[in-house]
PyMOL commands that place a pseudoatom at each C-alpha (Angstrom):
pseudoatom trace, name=CA, resn=MET, resi=1, chain=A, elem=C, hetatm=0, pos=[114.247, -131.473, -76.645]
pseudoatom trace, name=CA, resn=SER, resi=2, chain=A, elem=C, hetatm=0, pos=[113.212, -131.526, -72.773]
pseudoatom trace, name=CA, resn=HIS, resi=3, chain=A, elem=C, hetatm=0, pos=[116.019, -130.880, -70.222]
pseudoatom trace, name=CA, resn=SER, resi=4, chain=A, elem=C, hetatm=0, pos=[116.173, -132.091, -66.819]
pseudoatom trace, name=CA, resn=SER, resi=5, chain=A, elem=C, hetatm=0, pos=[117.754, -131.453, -64.210]
pseudoatom trace, name=CA, resn=LYS, resi=6, chain=A, elem=C, hetatm=0, pos=[117.703, -133.090, -60.695]
pseudoatom trace, name=CA, resn=TRP, resi=7, chain=A, elem=C, hetatm=0, pos=[114.019, -132.538, -59.724]
pseudoatom trace, name=CA, resn=TYR, resi=8, chain=A, elem=C, hetatm=0, pos=[111.910, -131.951, -62.166]
pseudoatom trace, name=CA, resn=THR, resi=9, chain=A, elem=C, hetatm=0, pos=[112.123, -130.548, -66.645]
pseudoatom trace, name=CA, resn=ILE, resi=10, chain=A, elem=C, hetatm=0, pos=[111.562, -128.700, -68.680]
pseudoatom trace, name=CA, resn=GLU, resi=11, chain=A, elem=C, hetatm=0, pos=[110.979, -128.017, -72.939]
pseudoatom trace, name=CA, resn=ASP, resi=12, chain=A, elem=C, hetatm=0, pos=[114.741, -126.119, -73.038]
pseudoatom trace, name=CA, resn=ARG, resi=13, chain=A, elem=C, hetatm=0, pos=[117.616, -124.473, -71.205]
pseudoatom trace, name=CA, resn=GLN, resi=14, chain=A, elem=C, hetatm=0, pos=[119.820, -122.171, -72.249]
pseudoatom trace, name=CA, resn=LEU, resi=15, chain=A, elem=C, hetatm=0, pos=[122.721, -120.790, -70.426]
pseudoatom trace, name=CA, resn=ILE, resi=16, chain=A, elem=C, hetatm=0, pos=[123.926, -117.265, -71.341]
pseudoatom trace, name=CA, resn=ALA, resi=17, chain=A, elem=C, hetatm=0, pos=[126.670, -116.602, -68.542]
pseudoatom trace, name=CA, resn=GLU, resi=18, chain=A, elem=C, hetatm=0, pos=[128.057, -118.992, -65.179]
pseudoatom trace, name=CA, resn=THR, resi=19, chain=A, elem=C, hetatm=0, pos=[130.480, -117.945, -62.301]
pseudoatom trace, name=CA, resn=ALA, resi=20, chain=A, elem=C, hetatm=0, pos=[130.369, -119.265, -58.752]
pseudoatom trace, name=CA, resn=ASP, resi=21, chain=A, elem=C, hetatm=0, pos=[128.467, -116.783, -57.794]
pseudoatom trace, name=CA, resn=LEU, resi=22, chain=A, elem=C, hetatm=0, pos=[126.464, -115.826, -60.776]
pseudoatom trace, name=CA, resn=ARG, resi=23, chain=A, elem=C, hetatm=0, pos=[124.034, -117.364, -63.244]
pseudoatom trace, name=CA, resn=VAL, resi=24, chain=A, elem=C, hetatm=0, pos=[121.877, -116.138, -66.224]
pseudoatom trace, name=CA, resn=GLN, resi=25, chain=A, elem=C, hetatm=0, pos=[119.566, -118.771, -67.994]
pseudoatom trace, name=CA, resn=ILE, resi=26, chain=A, elem=C, hetatm=0, pos=[117.408, -118.726, -71.145]
pseudoatom trace, name=CA, resn=LEU, resi=27, chain=A, elem=C, hetatm=0, pos=[114.680, -121.563, -70.005]
pseudoatom trace, name=CA, resn=THR, resi=28, chain=A, elem=C, hetatm=0, pos=[111.732, -122.449, -71.514]
pseudoatom trace, name=CA, resn=VAL, resi=29, chain=A, elem=C, hetatm=0, pos=[108.149, -123.660, -70.114]
pseudoatom trace, name=CA, resn=ALA, resi=30, chain=A, elem=C, hetatm=0, pos=[106.132, -126.125, -72.342]
pseudoatom trace, name=CA, resn=GLU, resi=31, chain=A, elem=C, hetatm=0, pos=[102.433, -126.234, -71.886]
pseudoatom trace, name=CA, resn=GLY, resi=32, chain=A, elem=C, hetatm=0, pos=[101.210, -128.576, -68.144]
pseudoatom trace, name=CA, resn=GLN, resi=33, chain=A, elem=C, hetatm=0, pos=[104.926, -127.566, -67.077]
pseudoatom trace, name=CA, resn=GLU, resi=34, chain=A, elem=C, hetatm=0, pos=[106.333, -125.843, -64.386]
pseudoatom trace, name=CA, resn=ILE, resi=35, chain=A, elem=C, hetatm=0, pos=[109.485, -125.336, -61.427]
pseudoatom trace, name=CA, resn=PRO, resi=36, chain=A, elem=C, hetatm=0, pos=[108.289, -126.603, -58.807]
pseudoatom trace, name=CA, resn=TRP, resi=37, chain=A, elem=C, hetatm=0, pos=[108.612, -125.437, -55.025]
pseudoatom trace, name=CA, resn=HIS, resi=38, chain=A, elem=C, hetatm=0, pos=[111.500, -124.893, -53.881]
pseudoatom trace, name=CA, resn=HIS, resi=39, chain=A, elem=C, hetatm=0, pos=[113.773, -122.523, -52.561]
pseudoatom trace, name=CA, resn=HIS, resi=40, chain=A, elem=C, hetatm=0, pos=[117.535, -121.236, -52.870]
pseudoatom trace, name=CA, resn=SER, resi=41, chain=A, elem=C, hetatm=0, pos=[119.597, -120.140, -49.295]
pseudoatom trace, name=CA, resn=ALA, resi=42, chain=A, elem=C, hetatm=0, pos=[121.906, -117.497, -50.615]
pseudoatom trace, name=CA, resn=VAL, resi=43, chain=A, elem=C, hetatm=0, pos=[121.089, -116.277, -53.562]
pseudoatom trace, name=CA, resn=THR, resi=44, chain=A, elem=C, hetatm=0, pos=[118.213, -113.860, -55.538]
pseudoatom trace, name=CA, resn=ASP, resi=45, chain=A, elem=C, hetatm=0, pos=[115.862, -115.496, -58.414]
pseudoatom trace, name=CA, resn=SER, resi=46, chain=A, elem=C, hetatm=0, pos=[115.436, -112.523, -60.528]
pseudoatom trace, name=CA, resn=PHE, resi=47, chain=A, elem=C, hetatm=0, pos=[113.033, -113.389, -63.186]
pseudoatom trace, name=CA, resn=THR, resi=48, chain=A, elem=C, hetatm=0, pos=[112.180, -111.227, -66.814]
pseudoatom trace, name=CA, resn=CYS, resi=49, chain=A, elem=C, hetatm=0, pos=[109.304, -112.838, -68.688]
pseudoatom trace, name=CA, resn=LEU, resi=50, chain=A, elem=C, hetatm=0, pos=[109.699, -113.164, -73.092]
pseudoatom trace, name=CA, resn=GLU, resi=51, chain=A, elem=C, hetatm=0, pos=[106.401, -114.689, -73.271]
pseudoatom trace, name=CA, resn=GLY, resi=52, chain=A, elem=C, hetatm=0, pos=[104.354, -115.628, -71.069]
pseudoatom trace, name=CA, resn=PRO, resi=53, chain=A, elem=C, hetatm=0, pos=[102.062, -114.578, -69.264]
pseudoatom trace, name=CA, resn=MET, resi=54, chain=A, elem=C, hetatm=0, pos=[103.748, -116.872, -66.684]
pseudoatom trace, name=CA, resn=VAL, resi=55, chain=A, elem=C, hetatm=0, pos=[102.889, -116.393, -63.193]
pseudoatom trace, name=CA, resn=VAL, resi=56, chain=A, elem=C, hetatm=0, pos=[105.193, -116.966, -59.930]
pseudoatom trace, name=CA, resn=ARG, resi=57, chain=A, elem=C, hetatm=0, pos=[104.055, -117.869, -56.326]
pseudoatom trace, name=CA, resn=THR, resi=58, chain=A, elem=C, hetatm=0, pos=[105.464, -117.497, -53.264]
pseudoatom trace, name=CA, resn=ARG, resi=59, chain=A, elem=C, hetatm=0, pos=[104.208, -119.132, -50.489]
pseudoatom trace, name=CA, resn=GLY, resi=60, chain=A, elem=C, hetatm=0, pos=[101.450, -116.865, -47.995]
pseudoatom trace, name=CA, resn=ALA, resi=61, chain=A, elem=C, hetatm=0, pos=[98.205, -115.306, -49.140]
pseudoatom trace, name=CA, resn=GLY, resi=62, chain=A, elem=C, hetatm=0, pos=[98.184, -113.141, -52.518]
pseudoatom trace, name=CA, resn=ALA, resi=63, chain=A, elem=C, hetatm=0, pos=[101.341, -114.168, -53.173]
pseudoatom trace, name=CA, resn=ASP, resi=64, chain=A, elem=C, hetatm=0, pos=[101.190, -115.043, -57.025]
pseudoatom trace, name=CA, resn=ARG, resi=65, chain=A, elem=C, hetatm=0, pos=[102.689, -112.892, -59.153]
pseudoatom trace, name=CA, resn=GLU, resi=66, chain=A, elem=C, hetatm=0, pos=[101.675, -113.046, -63.434]
pseudoatom trace, name=CA, resn=LEU, resi=67, chain=A, elem=C, hetatm=0, pos=[104.532, -111.468, -65.284]
pseudoatom trace, name=CA, resn=GLN, resi=68, chain=A, elem=C, hetatm=0, pos=[104.241, -110.266, -68.962]
pseudoatom trace, name=CA, resn=PRO, resi=69, chain=A, elem=C, hetatm=0, pos=[106.298, -110.518, -71.466]
pseudoatom trace, name=CA, resn=GLY, resi=70, chain=A, elem=C, hetatm=0, pos=[108.322, -108.214, -70.590]
pseudoatom trace, name=CA, resn=ASP, resi=71, chain=A, elem=C, hetatm=0, pos=[108.056, -107.602, -66.714]
pseudoatom trace, name=CA, resn=SER, resi=72, chain=A, elem=C, hetatm=0, pos=[110.326, -108.751, -63.107]
pseudoatom trace, name=CA, resn=TYR, resi=73, chain=A, elem=C, hetatm=0, pos=[110.274, -109.450, -60.434]
pseudoatom trace, name=CA, resn=ALA, resi=74, chain=A, elem=C, hetatm=0, pos=[112.224, -110.842, -57.702]
pseudoatom trace, name=CA, resn=VAL, resi=75, chain=A, elem=C, hetatm=0, pos=[112.395, -113.720, -55.432]
pseudoatom trace, name=CA, resn=PRO, resi=76, chain=A, elem=C, hetatm=0, pos=[114.545, -112.830, -51.974]
pseudoatom trace, name=CA, resn=PRO, resi=77, chain=A, elem=C, hetatm=0, pos=[116.706, -116.019, -50.885]
pseudoatom trace, name=CA, resn=MET, resi=78, chain=A, elem=C, hetatm=0, pos=[115.185, -118.822, -48.847]
pseudoatom trace, name=CA, resn=THR, resi=79, chain=A, elem=C, hetatm=0, pos=[111.387, -118.021, -50.030]
pseudoatom trace, name=CA, resn=ALA, resi=80, chain=A, elem=C, hetatm=0, pos=[109.277, -120.886, -51.493]
pseudoatom trace, name=CA, resn=HIS, resi=81, chain=A, elem=C, hetatm=0, pos=[108.432, -120.651, -54.289]
pseudoatom trace, name=CA, resn=GLN, resi=82, chain=A, elem=C, hetatm=0, pos=[106.932, -122.157, -57.731]
pseudoatom trace, name=CA, resn=VAL, resi=83, chain=A, elem=C, hetatm=0, pos=[107.103, -121.206, -61.941]
pseudoatom trace, name=CA, resn=ALA, resi=84, chain=A, elem=C, hetatm=0, pos=[104.957, -121.862, -64.333]
pseudoatom trace, name=CA, resn=GLY, resi=85, chain=A, elem=C, hetatm=0, pos=[102.958, -120.470, -67.726]
pseudoatom trace, name=CA, resn=LYS, resi=86, chain=A, elem=C, hetatm=0, pos=[99.597, -118.923, -66.307]
pseudoatom trace, name=CA, resn=ASN, resi=87, chain=A, elem=C, hetatm=0, pos=[97.232, -121.318, -66.307]
pseudoatom trace, name=CA, resn=GLY, resi=88, chain=A, elem=C, hetatm=0, pos=[99.205, -124.516, -67.039]
pseudoatom trace, name=CA, resn=GLY, resi=89, chain=A, elem=C, hetatm=0, pos=[100.886, -122.325, -70.540]
pseudoatom trace, name=CA, resn=ARG, resi=90, chain=A, elem=C, hetatm=0, pos=[104.392, -122.186, -72.062]
pseudoatom trace, name=CA, resn=CYS, resi=91, chain=A, elem=C, hetatm=0, pos=[106.131, -119.035, -70.620]
pseudoatom trace, name=CA, resn=ARG, resi=92, chain=A, elem=C, hetatm=0, pos=[109.701, -118.297, -71.194]
pseudoatom trace, name=CA, resn=PHE, resi=93, chain=A, elem=C, hetatm=0, pos=[111.943, -116.135, -68.945]
pseudoatom trace, name=CA, resn=VAL, resi=94, chain=A, elem=C, hetatm=0, pos=[115.870, -114.893, -68.370]
pseudoatom trace, name=CA, resn=ILE, resi=95, chain=A, elem=C, hetatm=0, pos=[116.742, -115.956, -64.669]
pseudoatom trace, name=CA, resn=VAL, resi=96, chain=A, elem=C, hetatm=0, pos=[118.893, -113.584, -63.198]
pseudoatom trace, name=CA, resn=GLN, resi=97, chain=A, elem=C, hetatm=0, pos=[120.358, -115.863, -60.249]
pseudoatom trace, name=CA, resn=GLY, resi=98, chain=A, elem=C, hetatm=0, pos=[123.080, -114.778, -57.352]
pseudoatom trace, name=CA, resn=VAL, resi=99, chain=A, elem=C, hetatm=0, pos=[125.077, -113.414, -55.897]
pseudoatom trace, name=CA, resn=GLY, resi=100, chain=A, elem=C, hetatm=0, pos=[126.223, -115.973, -54.026]
pseudoatom trace, name=CA, resn=THR, resi=101, chain=A, elem=C, hetatm=0, pos=[126.618, -119.895, -53.977]
pseudoatom trace, name=CA, resn=TYR, resi=102, chain=A, elem=C, hetatm=0, pos=[123.748, -121.791, -55.880]
pseudoatom trace, name=CA, resn=ASP, resi=103, chain=A, elem=C, hetatm=0, pos=[121.761, -124.688, -54.253]
pseudoatom trace, name=CA, resn=TYR, resi=104, chain=A, elem=C, hetatm=0, pos=[117.905, -125.485, -55.396]
pseudoatom trace, name=CA, resn=VAL, resi=105, chain=A, elem=C, hetatm=0, pos=[116.803, -127.043, -52.217]
pseudoatom trace, name=CA, resn=PRO, resi=106, chain=A, elem=C, hetatm=0, pos=[112.923, -128.605, -52.950]
pseudoatom trace, name=CA, resn=LEU, resi=107, chain=A, elem=C, hetatm=0, pos=[109.849, -128.470, -50.711]
pseudoatom trace, name=CA, resn=ASP, resi=108, chain=A, elem=C, hetatm=0, pos=[107.056, -130.693, -50.961]
pseudoatom trace, name=CA, resn=ASP, resi=109, chain=A, elem=C, hetatm=0, pos=[103.810, -129.271, -52.431]
for i in range(1, 109): cmd.bond("trace and resi %d" % i, "trace and resi %d" % (i + 1))
show_as sticks, trace
zoom trace
C-alpha cells in the first residue's frame, strides 16, 4: 500500500510518536520513488538508515550523503534536501523531526 502526502507518495509511513514539536516515523521509499526537494523552517531532519543504501542530497557541491544500514545523518533547518534509495532503489529509515513546529516547504528541482 502506498502512502501519499500532499506533495509525494512513498511505499510506507509508520508514525512512532508525535508531539507539538517532535515527530518520529519509519519511512519506506520504494524503488523509483523519492522524497522531493524541500526544506523545513524550524525542524532538523535526523535520518537513520534501516535498509539501504539511501542517499540524502543537499544543495551544493559534493553535498550527497550515502547512508548504509546503521548510519545516521542530520539536515538542519532551512537546508534544501531530497531523499531516495541509491540508484533509485528501495530504502527504509527512521526520521526524527524536531525540535520545533513541523512544516514542509516544497522546492523546485
